N, C-alpha and C positions, 0 to 999 in steps of 0.2 A: 779406337778400342780393339783389342785383340779378340779374335773369334775363339770359340771353344776348341776348334781344331788346331788353331795356332798354339794355344796353351798346351794341349796334349802333345803336340809336336815338340814344344820346348821341354816338356817333362822327359820325353824319350831322348832328346838330344843331351840333356844334362845327365841322365842315367840310362845309357843305351842298352844295358844288359840286365836281365832278371837274375835273381839269386841262383836259380838253377843253371843258367847259362854261365855264370861266373865260376860255378863249381864243375862245369863240364858234364852236367847231367842232362841227357837227351830224353826228356820226358815224352817228347813228340813221337818217339819210337813205339811207345805203348808196349814195352816188353818188360819182363819181370825185374831185371837188374836196375834200370833207371827208376822204375816206380818204387822199388824198395829204397833206393838211395834218397829219393825225394821224401819218402815217408820218414826216414831217419832225420833228414834236415828239418822237416816239420816238427818232429819231436824236439830237436835241439833248439829250434827257434822259439819253442813254447816256454822255455825257462826264462826267468827274470834276469836275463843278461842282454848285453847289446847284440844287435844283429851281426855286427862285425866279429864279435867274439864267437858267436854261434857258428858263423860261416868258417872261421878259422878252425874251430873244433871239427866241423864236418870234413873240411879238406884234410885235416890230419888223419882222421879215421880212414878216409878213402885212400890216402897215400900209403897206408899200411897194407893196402890190397883188400880191405874189408868192404867190398862193394856188392856182395851178394849175401843173401840170408845164410847160405851154407858156410861161406867164409867167416861171417860174423859169429855163427854158432860154434865155430871151432876156436874162438878166442876165450880167454879166461877173464873173469871179473877184474883181476889185478892188471891185466894188460890194457883193458879198456880204461880203467881209472887212470893209469899212468899217462896214456895219450891225452885224455881229456884234461887232466890236471896241468899238463904242460902247455895246453893250448887254450887258455882262457876260461876253463870251466872249474876252477879250484873250489868254488862254493858248492857246486852241484855235481862234482865228478862221481861220487859214490852212488848217489841215487840214480843219476842218469845212466851210469854203467849198468845198473840193474834194469832200468826201464828198457834199454836197448836189448838186453838179453830176453826179457819177458816178451817184448814186441816181436823179436825175431823168432822166438819159440812158437808163439801163437800163429804167426804168419806161416811157418813151416808145417805145423801140426794141422791147422784148420784149412789153409789155402794152398798147401804144397809150395809155399814160397812165392806165390803169384797173386798179386793184388787184383788182377783181372778176374780171378775167381770170386773175390769179395764183391766186385761189381756185378757179376752174374748172379751171385747169391742174393743180392739186394734187388734183383730184377731191374737193374739200371735206374733205380729210383734214388735221387739225391738224398732224401731223408734217410732211406735205408742204408745208403753208403756212409753217411755221416755217423749214424748209430753204430755201425760196425767198426768204423775207424776209431771211434771213441772207446772201443773195447781194448785197444792197444794201450799198454801202460805208458803214461806220459803224453798221450794225445787227448786233448780236450777240445772245446769249441774252437779255440785259437789254432791249435794244431790242425784240426780238420779244415779250417778256413785256409790255412797256408797250403795244405795239400791240394785243395780245390783250385787255388789260384793257377797252378800249373796243369793239373790234371784236366781242366776244361779244354785244353788244346786237343785232347784225344777222346775224352769222354763227353760225347755230344750233349748228354742230358744235363750236364752242369753249366753249359754255356747259355747266356752270359752270366758270369759270376764275379762279384766283387765283395770282398769282406769289409766289415765295418771300419777297420783301420784305414784301408785304402779310400773308402768313401769319405772319411773325415778330411783327408788330404784333398780329395776332389772338391768338396764343399768350400774349403778355404781358398781354392784356386778359382772358384766361381764356375765349376763344372757341373753343379747341380747335385741332386740326391738320387737320380734314377740310374740304376745299374745298366739298364738297356740303352739309355741315352749315352752313358759313358762309353759303353762298348761300341756304339756307332761312330765314335770319333776316330777309331783306328781299325786297321785290319784285324781280323780275329787272331791271327798268329802273334800280333803285337800286344794283345790285351794283358797277358801276364807281365810283360815288360812295363806297361803303363802302371799296373797295380803296384809292382815293386817300387817304381819310381815315385809314385804318390806317397807311399809309406815313408820312403827315405827322405823325401822333401819335407814332409810334415815333421818327422823326428829331428831333422837337422835345422829346422827353421829357415828353409830356403824359399818360402812362398813368394816373398817380394822379389827376389832375384829372378825367379822363373817368370813371374808376370812381366817384369821388365824385359826379359829376353824374348818373350812372345811378341 
C-alpha cells in the first residue's frame, strides 16, 4: 500500500506546476506586481467557469501588458470586455470587467497598489487579511482561499493553509482531513503546487489513476 508521501509525490508528478507558475506569476517575490496579478487570477477563478477558461482569460489580460494596477487602471471597460469575451469569459465578461476596475481602483486608492499594505493594515492576521480581501469586488470566500494558496509562500502567518476544495481532493486520495498533516508531506515551497494538483485531480476524476501511479 502506498504511503501518504508517495501519493503526494504522485500528485506533484501528474500536475507539476501551480496555476501561478503556469501563468509566470512569481508570488514568492512578495512584490506589488505579482501579488496584484495573483489577486486578479483569484478574482477570475471565482467565476462559475472552468479553471482552464479562467487561466486562459488571465493569460490574455497579462499578454496585453496589464500586469500592474497602474497599467490596468489605464484600460477602458470596453477593452477589458473585448479581451475577456475572446478568451472564454463570454458569460461574465461585462461584470468581470467592472470587478477588475473596482478592485484595481480600491487597491490603488487604499493600498497605493501594494497588497503588502493590506497585510500590514491587518496586522498580519489571516482573518483580517481575508476580511480586507473580500472588500475587493469579485473576491469572496473562494477568491480569498485561492489567493491564500499561493500567498502562504511569503506571508508566514498563513502557513500552512489548504482550502476546502483542495482538502476534498486530499480526502478522496486518503491524505486525511488535517491541513497541517497535509503540509507535512511536502516541502513548504511545494504546498501551493500540491493544493492546485489536488483540486485538478478531483475535478478531472483522476483519483484512481493517481493512486495507481503511487
